[in-house]
C-alpha positions in Angstrom: 58.5 -52.4 -100.2 58.2 -53.1 -103.9 54.8 -53.3 -105.5 55.7 -54.0 -109.1 53.9 -53.1 -112.4 50.1 -53.0 -112.4 49.6 -53.4 -116.2 49.2 -57.2 -116.1 46.9 -57.4 -113.0 43.1 -57.6 -113.2 41.2 -54.7 -111.7 40.0 -55.2 -108.1 36.5 -54.0 -108.7 34.5 -53.9 -111.9 34.3 -50.7 -113.7 30.9 -48.9 -114.2 30.2 -50.6 -117.5 31.0 -54.1 -116.0 28.8 -53.8 -112.9 25.6 -55.7 -112.7 22.4 -54.3 -111.1 22.1 -55.1 -107.4 19.4 -57.8 -107.7 21.2 -59.5 -110.5 24.5 -59.8 -108.6 22.9 -61.6 -105.7 21.2 -64.1 -107.9 24.3 -64.9 -109.9 25.7 -68.4 -109.3 29.3 -67.1 -109.6 28.8 -64.7 -106.6 31.7 -64.9 -104.2 31.3 -66.6 -100.8 30.7 -64.3 -97.9 33.9 -63.1 -96.3 32.6 -63.0 -92.7 31.3 -65.6 -90.4 28.9 -64.7 -87.6 28.5 -66.7 -84.5 26.1 -65.9 -81.7 27.2 -66.0 -78.1 25.4 -68.3 -75.7 23.5 -65.4 -74.2 22.4 -64.1 -77.6 21.2 -67.6 -78.6 19.1 -67.8 -75.4 17.5 -64.5 -76.1 16.9 -65.3 -79.7 15.3 -68.6 -78.8 12.8 -66.9 -76.6 11.7 -64.6 -79.4 11.7 -67.1 -82.1 7.9 -67.8 -82.1 7.2 -64.1 -82.9 4.0 -64.2 -80.8 2.7 -61.1 -78.9 -0.5 -59.9 -77.3 -2.0 -57.5 -79.8 -4.7 -56.5 -77.4 -2.2 -55.6 -74.7 -0.2 -53.6 -77.1 -3.4 -51.7 -78.1 -4.3 -51.1 -74.4 -0.8 -49.7 -73.7 -0.8 -47.6 -76.8 -4.2 -46.1 -75.9 -3.0 -45.4 -72.3 0.2 -43.7 -73.4 -1.8 -41.6 -75.9 -4.3 -40.5 -73.3 -1.6 -39.8 -70.7 -2.8 -42.5 -68.3 0.2 -44.9 -68.5 2.0 -45.0 -65.2 5.5 -46.5 -64.9 6.4 -48.6 -61.9 10.1 -48.4 -61.5 10.1 -51.1 -58.7 8.4 -53.6 -61.0 10.8 -52.8 -63.8 13.8 -53.3 -61.5 12.4 -56.6 -60.2 11.8 -58.0 -63.6 15.2 -57.0 -64.9 16.8 -58.8 -61.9 14.7 -61.9 -62.5 15.6 -62.0 -66.1 19.3 -61.6 -65.3 19.1 -64.4 -62.8 17.4 -66.6 -65.3 20.0 -66.0 -67.9 22.8 -66.5 -65.5 21.3 -69.8 -64.3 20.9 -71.0 -67.9 24.5 -70.2 -68.6 25.7 -72.3 -65.7 23.9 -75.4 -66.9 
């Protein structure tokens, strides 16, 4: 394989004196286009759509935090397993539609 002379080619990356600060580079209108394209799977889209509103029960979070701190929080493995299975069934059913 023959590479050829490098004296006439532009450098691949700017040298230290040519670099712009990080904030300035992002705002520049001559910034290159992103080189990667990201696409979410159907399952990821379903999950993301359920979390899009960002709502949560702050009082419940506080109750759970307090119970954990005080050593009173009890884990029910049967309830966790049941809910995981229910969520999996729901996702599978949505994927079939």
